[in-house]
C-alpha positions as CSV (number, residue, x, y, z in Angstrom):
1,M,-0.1,0.0,0.0
2,V,1.4,3.4,-1.0
3,S,1.4,5.8,1.9
4,K,-0.5,9.0,1.5
5,S,2.5,11.3,2.0
6,S,4.5,9.6,-0.8
7,R,1.9,10.9,-3.2
8,K,2.5,14.6,-2.5
9,F,5.3,15.1,-5.0
10,I,2.7,14.6,-7.7
11,A,0.0,16.7,-6.1
12,T,1.8,20.0,-6.2
13,A,3.2,19.6,-9.6
14,A,-0.1,18.4,-11.3
15,T,-2.1,21.2,-9.7
16,A,0.5,23.8,-10.7
17,A,0.4,22.5,-14.3
18,L,-3.4,22.7,-14.3
19,V,-3.2,26.3,-13.0
20,A,-0.6,27.2,-15.5
21,S,-2.7,26.2,-18.4
22,A,-5.4,28.7,-17.2
23,I,-3.1,31.7,-16.5
24,A,-0.8,31.5,-19.6
25,P,-2.8,33.1,-22.3
26,A,0.2,33.3,-24.7
27,V,0.4,29.5,-24.9
28,S,-3.1,28.6,-23.9
29,A,-6.5,29.3,-25.6
30,A,-4.7,31.3,-28.4
31,E,-2.5,28.2,-29.2
32,A,-5.5,25.8,-29.2
33,A,-7.4,28.1,-31.4
34,S,-4.6,28.2,-33.9
35,F,-4.8,24.5,-34.5
36,K,-7.3,23.9,-37.1
37,D,-8.0,20.3,-36.0
38,V,-8.7,21.2,-32.4
39,S,-12.3,22.0,-31.5
40,G,-15.1,21.0,-29.0
41,R,-14.1,18.6,-26.2
42,Y,-10.4,18.8,-27.1
43,V,-9.8,22.5,-26.6
44,D,-9.2,22.6,-22.9
45,A,-7.1,19.4,-23.0
46,V,-4.8,20.7,-25.8
47,D,-4.5,24.0,-23.9
48,F,-3.4,22.1,-20.9
49,V,-0.7,19.9,-22.7
50,V,0.6,22.9,-24.6
51,A,1.1,24.7,-21.4
52,A,3.1,21.7,-20.2
53,G,5.3,21.8,-23.2
54,A,3.6,19.8,-26.0
55,N,4.0,20.9,-29.6
56,G,1.7,20.5,-32.5
57,K,2.6,18.5,-35.5
58,S,2.7,21.9,-37.3
59,S,1.8,25.4,-36.6
60,T,-1.8,24.8,-37.7
61,N,-2.3,21.1,-36.8
62,F,-2.0,19.5,-33.4
63,G,-2.5,16.0,-34.8
64,L,-5.4,14.8,-32.7
65,N,-5.8,11.6,-34.5
66,E,-2.2,10.7,-35.0
67,S,-0.4,8.1,-32.9
68,I,2.2,9.1,-30.3
69,K,5.5,7.3,-29.7
70,R,6.5,6.1,-26.2
71,V,9.4,8.5,-26.0
72,D,7.3,11.5,-26.8
73,A,4.6,10.3,-24.3
74,A,7.3,10.0,-21.6
75,I,8.6,13.6,-22.1
76,L,5.1,15.1,-21.9
77,L,4.1,13.1,-18.8
78,A,7.3,14.0,-17.0
79,N,6.6,17.6,-17.8
80,V,3.0,17.5,-16.6
81,L,4.0,15.9,-13.4
82,G,6.9,18.2,-12.8
83,L,9.1,15.4,-11.9
84,E,12.5,16.2,-10.3
85,V,14.4,14.7,-13.3
86,A,17.9,15.7,-12.0
87,R,17.8,13.2,-9.1
88,A,16.9,10.2,-11.2
89,P,19.8,7.8,-12.0
90,E,20.5,6.5,-15.5
91,A,17.8,3.9,-16.5
92,G,20.2,1.9,-18.6
93,F,18.0,2.0,-21.9
94,K,20.1,2.1,-25.1
95,D,17.4,3.4,-27.4
96,V,16.5,6.6,-25.6
97,P,17.6,9.8,-27.5
98,D,19.2,12.5,-25.5
99,R,16.2,14.8,-25.6
100,A,14.2,12.2,-23.6
101,K,16.8,10.8,-21.2
102,D,15.9,12.9,-18.2
103,A,12.2,12.2,-18.6
104,V,12.6,8.4,-19.1
105,N,15.1,8.1,-16.3
106,A,12.6,10.0,-14.0
107,L,9.7,7.9,-15.0
108,K,11.5,4.7,-14.2
109,F,13.0,6.0,-11.0
110,Y,9.5,6.9,-9.6
111,G,8.1,3.6,-10.7
112,I,5.7,5.1,-13.3
113,A,7.0,3.5,-16.5
114,S,9.2,0.6,-17.4
115,G,11.0,-0.5,-20.6
116,K,10.1,-3.3,-23.0
117,N,13.2,-5.0,-21.4
118,A,16.2,-4.1,-19.4
119,T,18.0,-2.3,-22.2
120,N,15.2,-1.2,-24.5
121,F,12.6,1.4,-23.6
122,G,10.8,1.0,-26.9
123,S,11.2,4.7,-27.7
124,N,9.9,4.5,-31.3
125,S,7.0,2.1,-30.5
126,F,3.6,3.7,-30.5
127,I,2.0,3.7,-27.1
128,T,-1.2,1.8,-26.4
129,R,-4.2,2.9,-24.4
130,G,-3.4,0.2,-21.9
131,E,0.2,1.4,-21.4
132,L,-1.1,5.0,-21.0
133,A,-3.6,3.8,-18.4
134,V,-0.8,2.3,-16.4
135,W,1.5,5.4,-16.7
136,I,-1.3,7.9,-15.8
137,E,-2.6,5.8,-12.9
138,R,0.9,5.4,-11.4
139,G,2.0,9.0,-12.3
140,F,-1.0,10.7,-10.8
141,E,-1.5,8.0,-8.2
142,L,-5.1,7.8,-9.1
143,L,-7.4,6.1,-6.5
144,G,-10.6,4.2,-6.8
145,Q,-12.6,1.3,-8.0
146,S,-15.2,1.2,-10.7
147,D,-17.7,-1.1,-12.2
148,F,-16.9,-2.3,-15.8
149,N,-17.3,-5.3,-17.9
150,F,-14.3,-4.8,-20.2
151,K,-13.3,-8.2,-21.6
152,D,-9.9,-7.1,-22.9
153,V,-8.6,-5.9,-19.5
154,S,-6.1,-8.4,-18.1
155,S,-4.8,-8.4,-14.5
156,N,-1.8,-6.3,-15.7
157,Y,-4.1,-3.4,-16.6
158,E,-7.0,-4.0,-14.2
159,A,-6.1,-1.6,-11.4
160,S,-5.1,1.1,-13.7
161,V,-8.2,0.9,-15.8
162,H,-10.3,0.8,-12.6
163,A,-8.7,4.1,-11.5
164,L,-9.1,5.9,-14.8
165,V,-12.7,4.9,-15.1
166,A,-13.5,5.7,-11.4
167,N,-12.0,9.2,-11.8
168,Q,-13.7,9.8,-15.3
169,V,-10.4,10.1,-17.0
170,A,-11.2,7.5,-19.7
171,K,-14.1,5.4,-21.0
172,G,-14.0,2.2,-23.1
173,F,-14.7,1.9,-26.8
174,S,-17.8,0.0,-25.7
175,N,-19.3,-1.5,-22.6
176,T,-17.1,-4.7,-23.1
177,N,-13.9,-3.3,-24.7
178,F,-11.5,-0.6,-23.1
179,G,-9.2,-0.9,-26.1
180,V,-6.2,-1.9,-24.1
181,N,-4.1,-3.0,-27.1
182,Q,-5.3,-0.1,-29.3
183,I,-2.7,2.5,-30.4
184,A,-3.4,5.7,-28.5
185,K,-4.0,9.0,-30.3
186,R,-2.5,12.3,-29.4
187,G,-6.0,13.7,-28.7
188,D,-6.8,10.8,-26.4
189,Y,-3.5,11.4,-24.5
190,A,-4.2,15.1,-24.1
191,I,-7.6,14.4,-22.6
192,F,-6.3,11.6,-20.3
193,L,-3.7,14.0,-18.9
194,F,-6.1,16.9,-18.6
195,K,-8.8,14.9,-16.8
196,A,-6.3,13.2,-14.5
197,A,-5.1,16.6,-13.4
198,Q,-8.7,17.8,-13.0
199,A,-9.4,14.7,-10.9
200,I,-6.5,15.7,-8.6
201,E,-7.6,19.3,-8.5
202,N,-11.3,18.5,-7.8
203,G,-10.4,15.8,-5.3
204,D,-9.7,18.3,-2.6
205,L,-12.3,18.4,0.2
206,A,-13.1,20.8,2.9
207,L,-14.9,18.8,5.6
208,T,-16.7,20.2,8.7
209,I,-17.4,17.8,11.6
210,M,-19.6,18.6,14.6
211,H,-19.1,16.1,17.5
212,T,-20.4,15.2,20.9
213,N,-19.5,12.5,23.5
214,D,-20.4,11.4,27.0
215,T,-23.7,13.4,26.9
216,H,-25.0,11.0,29.6
217,S,-28.6,12.0,29.1
218,Y,-28.2,15.6,29.9
219,V,-31.4,16.3,27.9
220,D,-32.0,19.6,29.5
221,K,-29.0,21.1,27.5
222,A,-30.2,19.7,24.2
223,P,-32.1,22.9,23.1
224,K,-28.9,24.9,23.4
225,L,-27.0,22.2,21.5
226,A,-29.7,22.4,18.8
227,T,-29.1,26.1,18.4
228,A,-25.3,25.6,18.0
229,V,-25.8,22.8,15.5
230,K,-28.1,24.9,13.3
231,E,-25.7,27.8,13.4
232,V,-22.9,25.5,12.0
233,R,-25.2,24.1,9.4
234,A,-26.3,27.6,8.3
235,E,-22.7,28.2,7.2
236,N,-22.1,24.6,6.0
237,P,-25.1,22.5,5.2
238,D,-22.9,19.5,4.5
239,A,-21.4,19.4,8.0
240,L,-21.5,16.0,9.6
241,L,-22.7,15.5,13.2
242,L,-21.2,12.5,15.1
243,S,-21.6,11.0,18.6
244,A,-18.7,9.1,20.2
245,G,-21.0,7.3,22.6
246,D,-22.1,7.2,26.3
247,V,-25.5,8.8,25.5
248,F,-27.0,6.5,28.2
249,S,-26.9,6.8,32.0
250,G,-26.4,9.8,34.1
251,T,-29.6,11.7,34.9
252,L,-33.3,11.2,35.7
253,Y,-34.0,11.5,32.0
254,F,-32.3,8.1,31.6
255,N,-33.7,6.5,34.8
256,E,-37.2,7.3,33.7
257,F,-37.1,6.9,29.9
258,E,-34.0,4.7,29.3
259,G,-32.7,6.5,26.2
260,Q,-35.9,7.5,24.5
261,A,-35.7,11.2,25.6
262,D,-32.1,11.3,24.2
263,L,-33.2,9.6,21.0
264,A,-36.0,12.1,20.3
265,L,-33.4,15.0,20.5
266,M,-30.8,13.1,18.4
267,N,-33.2,12.4,15.7
268,Y,-34.3,16.1,15.7
269,L,-30.6,17.2,15.6
270,G,-30.0,14.9,12.6
271,Y,-27.0,12.9,13.7
272,D,-25.1,11.2,10.9
273,A,-23.7,8.4,13.0
274,M,-23.0,7.1,16.5
275,T,-20.8,4.6,18.1
276,F,-21.4,2.7,21.3
277,G,-19.9,3.8,24.7
278,N,-19.5,1.5,27.6
279,H,-22.6,3.0,29.3
280,E,-24.8,1.9,26.5
281,F,-24.5,-1.6,28.0
282,D,-25.3,-0.7,31.6
283,L,-28.7,-2.3,31.6
284,G,-27.4,-5.7,30.4
285,S,-27.8,-7.3,33.8
286,S,-31.3,-6.0,34.4
287,T,-34.4,-8.2,34.1
288,E,-35.0,-7.1,30.5
289,G,-31.3,-7.0,29.4
290,H,-30.5,-4.8,26.5
291,K,-34.1,-4.3,25.4
292,S,-33.9,-0.5,25.9
293,L,-30.7,-0.4,23.9
294,S,-32.1,-2.5,21.0
295,E,-35.2,-0.1,21.0
296,F,-32.9,2.9,21.0
297,I,-31.1,1.6,17.9
298,K,-34.2,0.6,16.0
299,G,-35.8,4.0,16.6
300,A,-32.8,6.0,15.4
301,D,-33.0,8.1,12.2
302,F,-29.3,7.5,11.7
303,P,-26.9,4.5,11.5
304,F,-24.5,3.1,14.2
305,V,-20.9,2.2,13.5
306,S,-19.2,-0.5,15.5
307,S,-16.3,-2.6,14.0
308,N,-15.1,-4.4,17.2
309,V,-18.4,-5.2,18.9
310,D,-20.4,-8.3,18.1
311,F,-24.0,-8.4,19.1
312,S,-24.8,-11.7,17.3
313,K,-25.2,-13.9,20.5
314,D,-27.9,-11.6,22.0
315,A,-31.3,-12.3,20.2
316,L,-32.5,-8.8,21.0
317,F,-30.2,-7.6,18.2
318,N,-31.3,-10.0,15.5
319,G,-31.5,-8.3,12.2
320,I,-30.0,-5.1,13.5
321,Q,-26.3,-5.6,13.0
322,S,-24.7,-6.2,9.6
323,K,-21.4,-7.5,10.8
324,G,-18.4,-7.3,8.5
325,T,-20.0,-4.7,6.2
326,I,-19.5,-1.1,5.2
327,G,-22.8,0.6,4.7
328,E,-22.6,2.7,1.6
329,K,-26.3,2.3,1.0
330,M,-27.1,2.9,4.7
331,E,-30.2,2.0,6.7
332,D,-31.1,4.0,9.7
333,G,-31.5,2.1,12.9
334,K,-28.9,-0.5,11.9
335,I,-25.3,-1.3,13.0
336,F,-22.6,-1.4,10.4
337,D,-18.8,-1.9,10.9
338,G,-18.5,1.5,9.0
339,I,-20.4,3.7,6.7
340,V,-19.7,6.0,3.7
341,K,-20.8,9.5,3.5
342,V,-20.6,11.5,0.4
343,V,-19.6,15.1,1.0
344,D,-19.3,17.6,-1.9
345,G,-18.9,14.6,-4.2
346,Q,-16.1,13.0,-2.1
347,K,-16.5,9.7,-0.2
348,V,-15.7,9.8,3.5
349,G,-15.4,6.5,5.5
350,I,-16.5,6.4,9.1
351,F,-16.1,3.4,11.3
352,G,-16.6,2.8,15.0
353,L,-14.6,1.4,18.0
354,S,-15.7,0.7,21.5
355,T,-13.4,0.1,24.5
356,E,-12.7,-3.5,25.3
357,E,-12.8,-2.4,28.9
358,T,-16.6,-2.4,28.6
359,K,-16.7,-6.0,29.7
360,D,-15.1,-5.0,33.0
361,I,-16.9,-1.7,33.7
362,S,-20.4,-2.3,32.3
363,S,-22.7,-5.2,31.8
364,P,-22.5,-6.3,28.1
365,G,-23.6,-9.8,28.8
366,K,-23.4,-11.9,25.6
367,I,-22.1,-9.0,23.6
368,T,-18.4,-9.4,22.9
369,F,-15.5,-7.1,22.0
370,S,-12.5,-7.6,19.8
371,N,-9.1,-5.9,19.6
372,Y,-9.3,-2.3,18.5
373,V,-6.0,-2.1,16.6
374,E,-6.7,-5.2,14.6
375,E,-10.2,-4.0,13.7
376,A,-9.0,-0.5,12.8
377,K,-6.4,-1.9,10.4
378,R,-9.1,-4.1,8.8
379,M,-11.4,-1.1,8.4
380,V,-8.7,1.2,6.9
381,A,-7.8,-1.6,4.4
382,A,-11.5,-2.1,3.6
383,F,-12.1,1.6,2.9
384,E,-8.9,2.0,0.8
385,T,-9.8,-1.1,-1.3
386,Q,-12.9,0.9,-2.2
387,G,-10.8,3.9,-3.1
388,I,-11.8,5.8,0.0
389,H,-8.8,7.6,1.6
390,K,-10.5,10.1,3.8
391,I,-11.2,8.1,7.0
392,I,-12.8,8.9,10.4
393,A,-12.6,6.7,13.5
394,L,-15.6,7.3,15.8
395,S,-14.1,6.1,19.0
396,H,-15.1,5.4,22.6
397,L,-11.8,4.3,23.7
398,G,-10.6,7.3,25.6
399,Y,-8.0,9.9,24.8
400,D,-5.3,8.8,27.2
401,D,-7.1,6.0,29.1
402,N,-5.3,2.9,30.4
403,V,-3.2,1.7,27.6
404,A,-3.5,-1.9,28.9
405,Y,-7.0,-1.7,27.3
406,D,-7.0,0.9,24.5
407,N,-6.9,4.7,23.9
408,D,-6.9,7.1,21.0
409,L,-3.3,8.1,21.3
410,K,-2.3,4.5,20.9
411,L,-4.7,4.0,18.1
412,A,-3.2,6.9,16.2
413,E,0.3,5.6,16.7
414,A,-0.5,2.0,15.8
415,V,-2.8,2.4,12.7
416,D,-1.9,4.3,9.6
417,G,-4.6,5.7,7.4
418,I,-6.9,7.1,10.0
419,D,-7.2,10.8,9.4
420,I,-9.4,11.9,12.3
421,I,-10.3,10.3,15.6
422,V,-13.5,11.7,17.0
423,G,-13.2,10.4,20.6
424,G,-15.0,9.9,23.9
425,H,-15.0,8.0,27.2
426,T,-12.4,10.0,29.2
427,H,-14.5,13.2,29.1
428,T,-11.5,15.0,27.8
429,K,-11.8,18.7,27.0
430,L,-9.4,19.1,24.0
431,T,-9.6,22.8,23.3
432,E,-7.9,22.4,20.0
433,P,-7.3,19.2,17.9
434,K,-4.4,17.1,18.9
435,L,-2.2,16.5,15.8
436,I,-0.3,13.2,15.8
437,D,2.4,14.3,13.3
438,K,3.7,11.2,11.5
439,E,4.0,10.1,7.9
440,E,0.3,10.0,7.6
441,P,-0.9,12.5,10.2
442,T,-3.9,12.0,12.5
443,L,-6.1,14.5,14.3
444,I,-7.8,13.6,17.6
445,V,-10.7,15.6,19.0
446,Q,-13.0,15.2,22.0
447,A,-15.6,17.5,23.5
448,G,-15.6,17.2,27.3
449,Q,-18.9,16.0,28.7
450,Y,-22.6,16.4,29.5
451,S,-23.5,18.5,26.4
452,D,-21.6,21.4,27.8
453,L,-19.8,21.8,24.5
454,L,-20.2,21.2,20.8
455,G,-17.0,20.2,19.1
456,T,-16.3,21.5,15.7
457,L,-13.5,20.6,13.3
458,D,-12.8,22.0,9.8
459,V,-10.4,19.9,7.8
460,E,-8.9,20.3,4.3
461,F,-7.8,17.1,2.5
462,D,-6.0,16.7,-0.8
463,Y,-7.1,14.1,-3.4
464,W,-5.2,11.3,-1.7
465,G,-6.8,11.9,1.7
466,T,-3.9,13.7,3.3
467,I,-4.7,16.5,5.7
468,T,-3.4,19.8,4.3
469,G,-5.1,22.1,6.9
470,Y,-7.3,22.1,9.9
471,A,-8.9,24.3,12.6
472,G,-11.0,23.1,15.5
473,E,-12.8,24.6,18.6
474,L,-15.2,23.8,21.3
475,V,-18.3,25.8,21.2
476,D,-19.5,26.7,24.8
477,L,-23.2,26.2,24.9
478,K,-24.0,27.9,28.2
479,D,-24.6,31.3,26.5
480,K,-26.6,29.9,23.6
481,A,-30.3,30.6,23.2
482,E,-32.6,27.6,23.3
483,D,-34.0,26.3,20.1
484,A,-37.8,26.6,20.4
485,N,-38.7,23.4,18.7
486,A,-36.2,21.5,20.9
487,V,-37.7,23.1,24.0
488,E,-41.1,21.8,22.9
489,L,-39.8,18.4,22.1
490,V,-38.2,18.1,25.5
491,K,-41.2,19.4,27.5
492,P,-43.1,16.2,28.1
493,F,-40.0,14.4,29.3
494,K,-39.0,17.4,31.4
495,D,-42.3,17.7,33.2
496,K,-42.0,14.1,34.4
497,V,-38.4,14.6,35.4
498,M,-39.2,17.7,37.3
499,E,-41.9,16.0,39.2
500,L,-39.3,13.4,40.4
501,Q,-36.5,15.9,40.8
502,N,-38.4,18.0,43.2
503,K,-39.6,15.2,45.5
504,S,-38.0,15.6,48.9
505,I,-36.8,12.4,50.6
506,G,-37.2,14.2,54.0
507,T,-33.6,14.6,54.9
508,S,-31.3,17.6,54.8
509,A,-27.6,17.7,54.2
510,A,-25.7,20.1,56.5
511,V,-22.7,20.1,54.1
512,K,-22.2,19.4,50.5
513,L,-21.9,15.7,49.7
514,E,-18.8,15.5,47.5
515,G,-19.3,13.4,44.4
516,E,-17.2,15.1,41.8
517,R,-15.4,12.8,39.4
518,A,-12.0,14.1,40.2
519,V,-12.6,13.4,43.9
520,V,-14.4,10.1,44.1
521,R,-12.1,8.4,41.6
522,T,-8.9,9.5,43.5
523,Q,-9.7,9.8,47.3
524,E,-11.9,9.3,50.2
525,S,-15.1,11.5,50.1
526,N,-17.8,12.2,52.6
527,L,-20.4,11.0,50.0
528,G,-18.4,7.7,49.4
529,N,-18.4,7.2,53.1
530,L,-22.1,7.8,53.4
531,I,-23.0,5.5,50.6
532,T,-20.9,2.6,51.9
533,D,-22.2,3.2,55.4
534,G,-25.7,2.8,54.1
535,M,-24.8,-0.3,52.1
536,L,-23.2,-1.9,55.1
537,A,-26.2,-1.1,57.3
538,K,-28.5,-2.8,54.8
539,A,-26.2,-5.8,54.5
540,K,-26.0,-6.2,58.3
541,S,-29.8,-6.2,58.5
542,I,-29.7,-9.2,56.1
543,N,-26.6,-11.0,57.5
544,P,-25.3,-9.5,60.8
545,N,-21.9,-11.0,60.2
546,T,-21.2,-8.5,57.3
547,V,-18.3,-6.3,58.5
548,I,-17.1,-4.4,55.4
549,A,-18.7,-2.5,52.5
550,V,-17.0,-1.2,49.3
551,T,-18.3,0.6,46.3
552,N,-16.5,1.8,43.2
553,G,-16.0,5.6,42.7
554,G,-17.1,5.2,39.0
555,G,-20.6,4.5,40.3
556,I,-20.8,7.9,42.0
557,R,-21.8,10.3,39.3
558,A,-22.6,13.7,41.0
559,S,-22.5,15.7,44.2
560,I,-25.5,16.5,46.4
561,D,-25.8,20.1,47.4
562,E,-26.2,21.3,51.0
563,G,-29.8,21.5,52.0
564,D,-32.9,19.5,51.4
565,I,-32.1,16.3,49.5
566,T,-34.5,15.3,46.7
567,L,-35.0,12.0,45.1
568,G,-33.8,13.5,41.8
569,E,-30.5,14.4,43.4
570,V,-30.0,10.8,44.7
571,L,-30.9,9.3,41.3
572,T,-28.5,11.7,39.6
573,T,-25.7,10.6,41.9
574,M,-26.5,6.9,41.7
575,P,-28.1,6.4,38.2
576,F,-27.2,2.8,37.4
577,G,-29.7,0.9,39.6
578,N,-27.1,-1.6,40.8
579,T,-28.2,-4.0,43.4
580,L,-26.6,-5.3,46.7
581,G,-24.3,-8.3,46.8
582,I,-22.5,-9.8,49.8
583,M,-19.3,-11.5,49.2
584,N,-17.5,-14.1,51.2
585,L,-13.8,-13.2,50.8
586,K,-10.4,-14.2,52.3
587,G,-8.4,-11.3,53.7
588,S,-5.9,-12.0,51.0
589,E,-8.6,-11.3,48.4
590,I,-9.6,-8.0,50.1
591,K,-5.9,-6.9,50.1
592,A,-5.6,-7.7,46.4
593,A,-8.9,-5.7,45.8
594,L,-7.4,-2.7,47.6
595,E,-4.2,-3.0,45.6
596,H,-6.3,-2.9,42.4
597,S,-8.3,0.0,43.8
598,V,-5.2,2.3,44.2
599,S,-3.2,0.9,41.2
600,Q,-3.8,4.0,39.1
601,A,-3.4,6.5,41.9
602,P,-2.9,9.5,41.9
603,N,-4.7,9.3,38.5
604,E,-8.4,9.0,38.2
605,S,-9.9,5.5,38.2
606,G,-13.5,4.3,38.3
607,A,-12.2,1.3,40.2
608,F,-11.2,3.4,43.2
609,L,-13.0,1.9,46.2
610,H,-14.8,3.8,49.0
611,V,-15.1,1.8,52.2
612,S,-17.0,1.3,55.3
613,G,-16.1,-1.0,58.3
614,M,-12.4,-0.7,57.5
615,K,-9.6,1.8,56.9
616,F,-6.4,1.4,55.0
617,S,-3.3,3.3,53.9
618,Y,-1.1,3.1,50.8
619,D,2.0,4.6,49.2
620,S,1.3,5.9,45.7
621,S,5.0,6.2,45.0
622,K,5.4,2.4,45.1
623,P,4.8,0.1,42.1
624,A,1.2,-1.0,41.5
625,G,0.4,-4.1,43.3
626,E,2.8,-3.3,46.1
627,R,1.2,-0.1,47.5
628,V,-1.1,-1.1,50.4
629,V,0.7,-0.4,53.6
630,K,-1.9,-1.2,56.3
631,I,-5.4,-2.6,56.5
632,E,-7.7,-2.5,59.6
633,V,-11.2,-3.9,60.1
634,K,-13.6,-2.3,62.5
635,G,-15.1,-4.4,65.2
636,T,-18.5,-4.3,66.9
637,D,-17.0,-2.3,69.7
638,G,-15.7,0.4,67.3
639,T,-12.1,-0.6,67.6
640,Y,-9.9,-1.6,64.6
641,T,-7.7,-4.7,64.3
642,E,-5.4,-5.6,61.5
643,L,-6.9,-7.6,58.6
644,D,-6.1,-11.3,58.8
645,L,-5.1,-12.5,55.3
646,T,-6.1,-16.1,56.0
647,K,-9.5,-15.3,57.6
648,N,-12.8,-15.0,55.7
649,Y,-14.9,-11.8,55.9
650,L,-18.3,-10.9,54.6
651,V,-18.1,-7.8,52.4
652,A,-21.0,-5.9,50.8
653,T,-20.7,-4.2,47.4
654,N,-22.9,-3.6,44.3
655,T,-23.3,-6.6,42.0
656,F,-21.6,-4.8,39.1
657,T,-18.3,-4.8,41.2
658,A,-19.1,-8.2,42.7
659,K,-19.2,-9.7,39.2
660,G,-15.8,-8.4,38.3
661,G,-16.7,-4.9,37.1
662,D,-13.9,-2.4,36.9
663,G,-11.4,-5.3,36.7
664,Y,-12.0,-6.9,40.1
665,E,-11.1,-10.4,39.0
666,M,-10.8,-11.6,42.7
667,F,-14.6,-10.7,43.1
668,A,-15.4,-12.3,39.8
669,N,-13.7,-15.6,41.0
670,A,-15.8,-15.5,44.2
671,Y,-18.9,-15.0,42.1
672,T,-18.1,-17.9,39.9
673,E,-17.5,-20.1,42.9
674,G,-20.8,-19.2,44.4
675,R,-19.4,-17.2,47.3
676,I,-21.8,-14.2,46.7
677,S,-25.3,-13.7,47.7
678,E,-27.6,-11.2,46.0
679,P,-30.4,-10.0,48.2
680,G,-31.7,-7.8,45.4
681,F,-31.9,-4.3,47.0
682,V,-31.3,-1.4,44.6
683,D,-28.5,1.0,45.5
684,Y,-30.4,4.2,45.5
685,E,-33.3,2.7,47.5
686,M,-30.8,1.5,50.2
687,F,-29.2,5.0,50.3
688,V,-32.5,6.7,50.7
689,D,-33.6,4.3,53.4
690,Y,-30.3,5.0,55.3
691,L,-30.5,8.8,54.8
692,T,-34.1,9.0,56.0
693,Q,-33.2,7.6,59.4
694,S,-32.0,11.2,60.3
695,E,-33.4,14.6,59.6
696,T,-30.0,16.0,59.0
697,I,-26.8,14.4,58.0
698,E,-23.2,15.8,58.2
699,P,-20.8,13.1,57.0
700,K,-17.1,13.8,57.2
701,V,-13.8,12.6,55.6
702,E,-12.5,10.4,58.5
703,G,-9.1,9.0,57.3
704,R,-10.6,5.7,56.1
705,I,-8.3,6.0,53.0
706,V,-4.9,7.6,53.3
707,D,-2.1,8.0,50.8
708,T,1.1,8.3,52.8
709,Q,2.7,10.4,50.0
710,K,0.2,13.3,50.6
């Protein structure tokens, strides 16, 4: 496969030649008009080749219908392409006249033309249409596949004829005969050269992309997003709108409507494609499994792209996924590995990738994930086989997430041919595109979270799909006016949510309950303490021998403000509806779990555990797996004793974590071995029950989790 950057030496020269033919009146239209045999469709082509150094057979006759020798064809092609003839070594042909040596040497050096044999170029032989097809395809690096039924095109000429036909450079003599062995005419050659240069010139593309990610059912903000989208489309009606996933989970809109409120807005906004985030699979362990996800897909007025996710083992998705296919004739409400969008006459390939970590941090059930690098390479090859070299990866891998799984930086480094990565998962606010500057450059964009921002990216491509210019920004939505139609669309959903949002649970918080992502994924918080205390209290009511409770920081999604606590605040903080599990674990398994909890510290990790009934300290400067310094368990008398690694303890958690979520393999083993009971109480209901035992609460950070390096 020829790299995009290696084609650049042609691009500049061919475009310059085309421009020269238009701005040099002394040798352009005046010259063509002076040839009595040039008229109609030949005029522009003859102007072009004359500007590149071609001569007529006489001052009044160009010789449109006369044959052309290989040596003369070589000189003209080298001139048109602007080849650096001085750097080319001697080709070794004995039959090339001095006037053509530089041109022939250059054509051979650049792999455009070869001789009849090692010592004979065939200078005085007349060139055939098939030979010209090969020279022009290689010289201009023409791309593309075409549909033809030419019976005279052998494998030697097939790729070249495909490219010429696809770029409308040449046609056959008939539907079944290209004329590979026919002697080419000077007029044909002029047209071939002119149209090849036009294809390069017209193959440039200015593409505008709008992008969102990790919107997490913040439907309230959609009317402002709609205004921003309409403003972009007012300037560029062909702008694409893409979602990098995690539309599901996060607010009461999802708890109540399970994606349908989001879908109504996405259909209204006219998304072009979406890929799947890990949270799209959060309902997999519920009674109805992925029913809401399948209904979300079926109801979409846009396609989904997902090259490394296989839905085939889940019957809810029967007939929805076309695995192994690129949807050029797309169907809305279906899943393709990739799709093709036509923008300003140019084909743009878009494929999807979801993080393999989903199996550890969500509940995909029978849905499986394959390696992102392997699938990305497969998709790039599939697009390029179709002559599509402007390629977008719609990615929910994370910008700089744990490389043991996957991330966008690694994707850009490992896979050539991806021009743009529109990312999500890490909620990264890339205020400007990240350029991965390599032989085939890649741009990475990501637009924060929660519909706070609309990402925009303007990219200029050359014919071969190489990025030649770009500019990107994040449009802040807070000051945008609300789109009236979107407001009306949201209203019935909002009315129901406000009813739930405003319902007091009857308890007041004397202090803010800290649930911000940067806190609960890195350190102890008063909210994490409160949640685990409530979990432990419920577990003790079921089995009094339960002594510890743990919960993952990734399951805490928002803070709760000081003052009266509403049901809406609780559901926003704990949106996943996880249920209680009680694990029977050895002390050694608990220690291993705590090592995993702090393995990423001080960086954010959804696996970071909040605890009740115990306290521990660790040293974040030590290697992962060797960080935990001391672990103590709280007794019934309130005193702490050191954890016994050989003793068994009953530990409460949510069933997501109990089944191995967030990478807790030691919990997954216990689950497989039947050492976990599932009483079935939902997390937010347990939390509300615990809170309502008091009129006012004032939880504190108590030193349950201490990093000795701080």
